[in-house]
DSSP file (Angstrom, degrees, kcal/mol; ACC not computed):
  #  RESIDUE AA STRUCTURE BP1 BP2  ACC     N-H-->O    O-->H-N    N-H-->O    O-->H-N    TCO  KAPPA ALPHA  PHI   PSI    X-CA   Y-CA   Z-CA
    1    1 A M     >        0   0    0      0, 0.0     4,-1.9     0, 0.0     8,-0.2   0.000 360.0 360.0 360.0 -44.1   13.7  227.6   84.5
    2    2 A N  T  4  +     0   0    0      2,-0.2     4,-0.3     1,-0.2     7,-0.1   0.915 360.0  43.1 -69.3 -43.1   14.6  224.2   83.3
    3    3 A D  T  4 S+     0   0    0      1,-0.2     3,-0.3     2,-0.2    -1,-0.2   0.929 127.9  26.2 -70.4 -44.6   17.7  223.7   85.5
    4    4 A D  T  4 S+     0   0    0      1,-0.2    -2,-0.2     2,-0.1    -1,-0.2   0.662 130.0  36.4 -93.8 -17.8   16.4  225.0   88.7
    5    5 A H     X  +     0   0    0     -4,-1.9     4,-2.3     1,-0.1    -1,-0.2  -0.147  63.6 132.8-133.4  40.6   12.7  224.5   88.4
    6    6 A A  H  > S+     0   0    0     -4,-0.3     4,-2.2    -3,-0.3     5,-0.2   0.884  78.4  53.1 -60.6 -39.3   12.2  221.2   86.6
    7    7 A A  H  > S+     0   0    0      1,-0.2     4,-2.4     2,-0.2    -1,-0.2   0.871 108.7  50.2 -65.4 -35.7    9.6  220.0   89.2
    8    8 A D  H  > S+     0   0    0      2,-0.2     4,-2.8     1,-0.2     5,-0.2   0.912 108.1  52.4 -67.9 -42.0    7.7  223.3   88.7
    9    9 A C  H  X S+     0   0    0     -4,-2.3     4,-2.3    -8,-0.2    -2,-0.2   0.929 112.2  46.5 -57.6 -45.1    7.7  222.8   84.9
   10   10 A L  H  X S+     0   0    0     -4,-2.2     4,-2.7    15,-0.3    -2,-0.2   0.928 112.3  49.2 -64.4 -45.2    6.3  219.3   85.3
   11   11 A A  H  X S+     0   0    0     -4,-2.4     4,-3.0     1,-0.2     5,-0.4   0.910 110.8  50.9 -61.7 -42.3    3.6  220.5   87.8
   12   12 A I  H  X>S+     0   0    0     -4,-2.8     4,-2.5     1,-0.2     5,-1.2   0.932 112.8  45.5 -61.4 -46.0    2.5  223.3   85.5
   13   13 A C  H  X5S+     0   0    0     -4,-2.3     6,-1.8     3,-0.2     4,-0.5   0.914 116.8  45.0 -64.3 -42.2    2.2  220.9   82.6
   14   14 A R  H  <5S+     0   0    0     -4,-2.7     4,-0.2    -5,-0.2    -2,-0.2   0.935 126.0  28.1 -67.6 -46.1    0.3  218.3   84.6
   15   15 A A  H  <5S+     0   0    0     -4,-3.0    -3,-0.2    -5,-0.2    -2,-0.2   0.838 137.7  19.2 -89.1 -34.3   -2.1  220.7   86.4
   16   16 A L  H  <5S+     0   0    0     -4,-2.5    -3,-0.2    -5,-0.4    -2,-0.1   0.617 118.3  58.4-112.4 -17.5   -2.5  223.6   84.0
   17   17 A G  S  <<S-     0   0    0     -5,-1.2    32,-0.2    -4,-0.5    -3,-0.2   0.436 103.0-113.9 -99.4   0.5   -1.4  222.2   80.7
   18   18 A G  S    S+     0   0    0     -4,-0.2    -4,-0.2     1,-0.1     3,-0.1   0.698  85.9 106.5  79.8  18.4   -3.8  219.3   80.3
   19   19 A V    >   +     0   0    0     -6,-1.8     3,-2.0     1,-0.1    -4,-0.1  -0.568  32.1 164.0-127.4  70.5   -1.2  216.5   80.5
   20   20 A P  T 3  S+     0   0    0      0, 0.0    -6,-0.1     0, 0.0    -1,-0.1   0.692  75.1  57.8 -62.8 -18.2   -1.8  214.9   83.9
   21   21 A S  T 3  S+     0   0    0     -3,-0.1    21,-0.4    -7,-0.1    -7,-0.1   0.348  76.2 129.8 -94.2   7.7    0.2  211.8   82.9
   22   22 A A    <   -     0   0    0     -3,-2.0    19,-0.2     1,-0.1     3,-0.1  -0.320  38.2-170.3 -61.2 143.0    3.4  213.7   82.0
   23   23 A T  S    S+     0   0    0     17,-2.7     2,-0.3     1,-0.3    -1,-0.1   0.529  70.3  10.0-110.8 -12.7    6.5  212.3   83.6
   24   24 A A  E     -A   40   0A   0     16,-0.7    16,-2.9   -14,-0.1    -1,-0.3  -0.972  63.2-175.8-158.6 158.4    8.9  215.2   82.7
   25   25 A A  E     -A   39   0A   0     -2,-0.3     2,-0.3    14,-0.3   -15,-0.3  -0.984   5.4-171.9-158.7 150.6    8.7  218.7   81.2
   26   26 A R  E     -A   38   0A   0     12,-1.9    12,-2.7    -2,-0.3     2,-0.3  -0.995  31.5-111.8-143.6 145.7   10.9  221.5   80.1
   27   27 A M  E     +A   37   0A   0     -2,-0.3    10,-0.3    10,-0.2   -25,-0.1  -0.603  30.1 178.1 -76.3 134.0   10.2  225.0   79.1
   28   28 A T  E     -     0   0A   0      8,-2.8     2,-0.3     1,-0.3     9,-0.2   0.560  55.4 -55.1-111.8 -14.2   10.9  225.6   75.4
   29   29 A G  E     -A   36   0A   0      7,-1.6     7,-3.0     2,-0.0    -1,-0.3  -0.993  47.0-111.3 167.5-168.0    9.8  229.2   75.0
   30   30 A L  E     -A   35   0A   0     -2,-0.3     5,-0.2     5,-0.3     2,-0.2  -0.987  11.4-160.3-154.5 157.9    7.2  231.8   75.4
   31   31 A T        -     0   0    0      3,-2.8     5,-0.0    -2,-0.3    -2,-0.0  -0.608  49.4 -87.5-121.9-173.6    4.9  234.0   73.4
   32   32 A G  S    S+     0   0    0     -2,-0.2     3,-0.1     1,-0.2    20,-0.0   0.606 128.3  35.2 -71.9 -10.4    3.1  237.2   74.3
   33   33 A E  S    S+     0   0    0      1,-0.2    19,-2.9    22,-0.1     2,-0.3   0.572 120.8  10.6-117.8 -14.6    0.2  235.0   75.6
   34   34 A A  E     - B   0  51A   0     17,-0.3    -3,-2.8    19,-0.0     2,-0.3  -0.994  61.4-109.5-161.4 158.8    1.7  231.8   77.1
   35   35 A F  E     -AB  30  50A   0     15,-2.2    15,-2.6    -2,-0.3     2,-0.4  -0.768  37.4-144.8 -87.5 145.8    4.7  229.8   78.3
   36   36 A E  E     +AB  29  49A   0     -7,-3.0    -8,-2.8    -2,-0.3    -7,-1.6  -0.941  21.1 176.5-117.3 138.8    5.5  226.8   76.0
   37   37 A F  E     -AB  27  48A   0     11,-3.1    11,-2.4    -2,-0.4     2,-0.5  -0.856  29.7-135.3-131.6 163.4    6.8  223.5   77.2
   38   38 A A  E     -AB  26  47A   0    -12,-2.7   -12,-1.9    -2,-0.3     2,-0.4  -0.993  30.6-168.7-117.6 118.8    7.7  220.1   75.9
   39   39 A A  E     -AB  25  46A   0      7,-2.8     7,-3.0    -2,-0.5     2,-0.6  -0.855  20.1-128.6-109.9 143.8    6.2  217.4   78.2
   40   40 A T  E     +AB  24  45A   0    -16,-2.9   -17,-2.7    -2,-0.4   -16,-0.7  -0.824  32.5 172.0 -93.0 120.0    7.0  213.7   78.1
   41   41 A V  E >  S- B   0  44A   0      3,-3.2     3,-1.8    -2,-0.6   -19,-0.1  -0.991  70.9 -14.3-130.6 121.6    3.9  211.6   77.9
   42   42 A A  T 3  S-     0   0    0     -2,-0.4    -1,-0.1   -21,-0.4     3,-0.1   0.870 130.2 -52.6  52.5  40.6    4.1  207.8   77.4
   43   43 A G  T 3  S+     0   0    0      1,-0.2     2,-0.4     0, 0.0    -1,-0.3   0.422 120.7  97.8  82.0  -1.0    7.8  208.2   76.4
   44   44 A A  E <  S-B   41   0A   0     -3,-1.8    -3,-3.2    -5,-0.0     2,-0.4  -0.926  73.0-118.9-122.2 146.3    7.2  210.9   73.7
   45   45 A E  E     -B   40   0A   0     -2,-0.4    -5,-0.2    -5,-0.2   -20,-0.1  -0.658  31.1-175.0 -82.2 135.2    7.5  214.7   73.9
   46   46 A V  E     -B   39   0A   0     -7,-3.0    -7,-2.8    -2,-0.4     2,-0.2  -0.971  28.2-110.3-126.7 145.0    4.4  216.6   73.3
   47   47 A P  E     -B   38   0A   0      0, 0.0     2,-0.4     0, 0.0    -9,-0.2  -0.513  32.5-169.4 -74.7 142.2    4.0  220.4   73.0
   48   48 A V  E     -B   37   0A   0    -11,-2.4   -11,-3.1    -2,-0.2     2,-0.5  -1.000   6.7-165.7-133.6 132.1    2.2  222.1   75.9
   49   49 A R  E     -B   36   0A   0     -2,-0.4   -13,-0.2   -32,-0.2   -19,-0.0  -0.980   2.1-170.8-120.1 124.5    1.0  225.7   75.9
   50   50 A V  E     -B   35   0A   0    -15,-2.6   -15,-2.2    -2,-0.5   -33,-0.1  -0.941  20.6-136.6-119.3 109.0   -0.1  227.3   79.2
   51   51 A P  E     -B   34   0A   0      0, 0.0   -17,-0.3     0, 0.0     2,-0.1  -0.245  18.7-112.3 -66.3 149.3   -1.7  230.8   78.8
   52   52 A F        -     0   0    0    -19,-2.9    10,-0.0     1,-0.1    14,-0.0  -0.425  18.6-124.3 -72.3 153.1   -0.8  233.7   81.1
   53   53 A A  S    S+     0   0    0      1,-0.3    -1,-0.1    -2,-0.1   -19,-0.0   0.874 100.2   0.4 -64.2 -37.2   -3.5  235.0   83.4
   54   54 A A  S    S-     0   0    0     -3,-0.0    -1,-0.3   -21,-0.0    11,-0.0  -0.979  93.8 -94.7-148.7 141.9   -2.9  238.4   81.8
   55   55 A P        -     0   0    0      0, 0.0     2,-0.1     0, 0.0   -22,-0.1  -0.363  45.2-123.4 -59.5 129.5   -0.5  239.3   79.0
   56   56 A P        -     0   0    0      0, 0.0     3,-0.1     0, 0.0    -4,-0.0  -0.451  26.0-176.0 -74.1 146.9    2.8  240.6   80.5
   57   57 A T  S    S+     0   0    0      1,-0.2     2,-0.3    -2,-0.1     3,-0.0   0.475  71.1  43.4-115.8 -10.7    4.0  244.0   79.5
   58   58 A E  S >> S-     0   0    0      1,-0.1     3,-1.1     0, 0.0     4,-0.6  -0.967  81.8-119.2-135.5 152.2    7.3  243.9   81.5
   59   59 A R  H >> S+     0   0    0     -2,-0.3     3,-1.5     1,-0.3     4,-0.9   0.869 111.1  61.1 -56.5 -41.0   10.0  241.3   81.9
   60   60 A A  H 3> S+     0   0    0      1,-0.3     4,-1.8     2,-0.2    -1,-0.3   0.790  95.4  63.3 -60.0 -27.5    9.5  241.1   85.7
   61   61 A Q  H <> S+     0   0    0     -3,-1.1     4,-2.3     1,-0.2    -1,-0.3   0.787  93.8  61.9 -69.0 -26.3    5.9  240.1   85.1
   62   62 A L  H <X S+     0   0    0     -3,-1.5     4,-2.3    -4,-0.6    -1,-0.2   0.929 105.2  45.8 -64.8 -44.5    7.1  236.9   83.5
   63   63 A R  H  X S+     0   0    0     -4,-0.9     4,-2.4     1,-0.2    -2,-0.2   0.931 112.9  50.4 -63.1 -44.6    8.8  235.7   86.7
   64   64 A A  H  X S+     0   0    0     -4,-1.8     4,-2.4     1,-0.2    -1,-0.2   0.882 111.2  49.0 -61.4 -38.1    5.7  236.6   88.7
   65   65 A E  H  X S+     0   0    0     -4,-2.3     4,-2.7     2,-0.2    -1,-0.2   0.885 109.4  51.6 -69.6 -38.2    3.5  234.7   86.3
   66   66 A A  H  X S+     0   0    0     -4,-2.3     4,-2.5     2,-0.2    -2,-0.2   0.915 111.9  47.3 -62.9 -42.2    5.8  231.6   86.5
   67   67 A V  H  X S+     0   0    0     -4,-2.4     4,-2.6     2,-0.2     5,-0.2   0.923 112.3  49.7 -63.9 -44.6    5.7  231.7   90.3
   68   68 A R  H  X S+     0   0    0     -4,-2.4     4,-2.6     1,-0.2     5,-0.2   0.928 112.2  47.6 -60.9 -45.3    1.9  232.1   90.2
   69   69 A M  H  X S+     0   0    0     -4,-2.7     4,-2.9     2,-0.2     5,-0.2   0.926 112.2  49.3 -61.8 -45.0    1.5  229.2   87.8
   70   70 A A  H  X S+     0   0    0     -4,-2.5     4,-2.7     1,-0.2     5,-0.2   0.920 112.5  47.4 -62.6 -43.5    3.8  227.0   89.9
   71   71 A E  H  X S+     0   0    0     -4,-2.6     4,-2.2     2,-0.2    -1,-0.2   0.919 114.3  46.6 -64.3 -42.9    1.9  227.8   93.1
   72   72 A E  H  X S+     0   0    0     -4,-2.6     4,-2.5    -5,-0.2    -2,-0.2   0.914 113.3  49.4 -64.4 -42.5   -1.4  227.1   91.5
   73   73 A A  H  X S+     0   0    0     -4,-2.9     4,-2.1    -5,-0.2    -2,-0.2   0.932 111.1  48.4 -63.4 -46.6   -0.2  223.9   89.9
   74   74 A R  H  X>S+     0   0    0     -4,-2.7     5,-2.9     1,-0.2     4,-0.7   0.907 112.1  50.3 -61.5 -40.5    1.2  222.6   93.2
   75   75 A A  H ><5S+     0   0    0     -4,-2.2     3,-0.8     1,-0.2    -2,-0.2   0.929 110.7  48.5 -63.5 -45.0   -2.0  223.5   95.0
   76   76 A R  H 3<5S+     0   0    0     -4,-2.5    -1,-0.2     1,-0.2    -2,-0.2   0.857 115.8  44.4 -62.6 -35.1   -4.1  221.7   92.4
   77   77 A L  H 3<5S-     0   0    0     -4,-2.1    -1,-0.2    -5,-0.2    -2,-0.2   0.503 111.8-119.3 -88.3  -4.6   -1.9  218.6   92.6
   78   78 A G  T <<5 +     0   0    0     -3,-0.8     2,-0.3    -4,-0.7    -3,-0.2   0.815  60.6 152.6  71.1  30.5   -1.7  218.7   96.4
   79   79 A L      < -     0   0    0     -5,-2.9    -1,-0.2    -6,-0.2    -2,-0.1  -0.646  46.9-111.3 -94.2 150.4    2.1  219.1   96.4
   80   80 A E        -     0   0    0     -2,-0.3     3,-0.1     1,-0.1    -1,-0.1  -0.431  39.1 -99.1 -72.6 150.6    4.0  220.8   99.1
   81   81 A P        -     0   0    0      0, 0.0    -1,-0.1     0, 0.0   -10,-0.0  -0.357  52.0 -90.0 -62.9 153.9    5.7  224.1   98.4
   82   82 A P        -     0   0    0      0, 0.0     2,-0.2     0, 0.0     3,-0.1  -0.318  44.7-107.2 -65.5 150.9    9.4  223.8   97.6
   83   83 A R        -     0   0    0      1,-0.1     2,-0.1    -3,-0.1    -3,-0.0  -0.522  36.6-105.3 -76.6 145.1   11.8  224.0  100.5
   84   84 A A        -     0   0    0     -2,-0.2    -1,-0.1     1,-0.1     3,-0.1  -0.414  37.0-109.0 -68.1 144.8   13.9  227.2  100.8
   85   85 A H        -     0   0    0     -2,-0.1    -1,-0.1     1,-0.1     2,-0.0  -0.550  38.2-106.8 -72.3 138.8   17.5  226.9   99.8
   86   86 A P              0   0    0      0, 0.0    -1,-0.1     0, 0.0    -3,-0.0  -0.372 360.0 360.0 -64.2 146.1   19.9  227.0  102.7
   87   87 A S              0   0    0     -3,-0.1    -2,-0.0    -2,-0.0    -3,-0.0   0.459 360.0 360.0 -80.6 360.0   21.8  230.2  103.0
């Protein structure tokens, strides 16, 4: 998530995690209820917890929830969807 989706981590923290002034973010873990991030705000890292819409029961649901969060965050922030990678 961090290497390939840094912009999504930041958008999620800014739009869904309550830190709109974050300048960077990285995923640090997850619980049964939320993704956990470290967001950079005013030069310092702060913990950010973004709850799942519904608790996942299978691994595949985690990816789907990350995609849902990223899409919702980009929409709230007025950001364009990411460009598809060239084949």
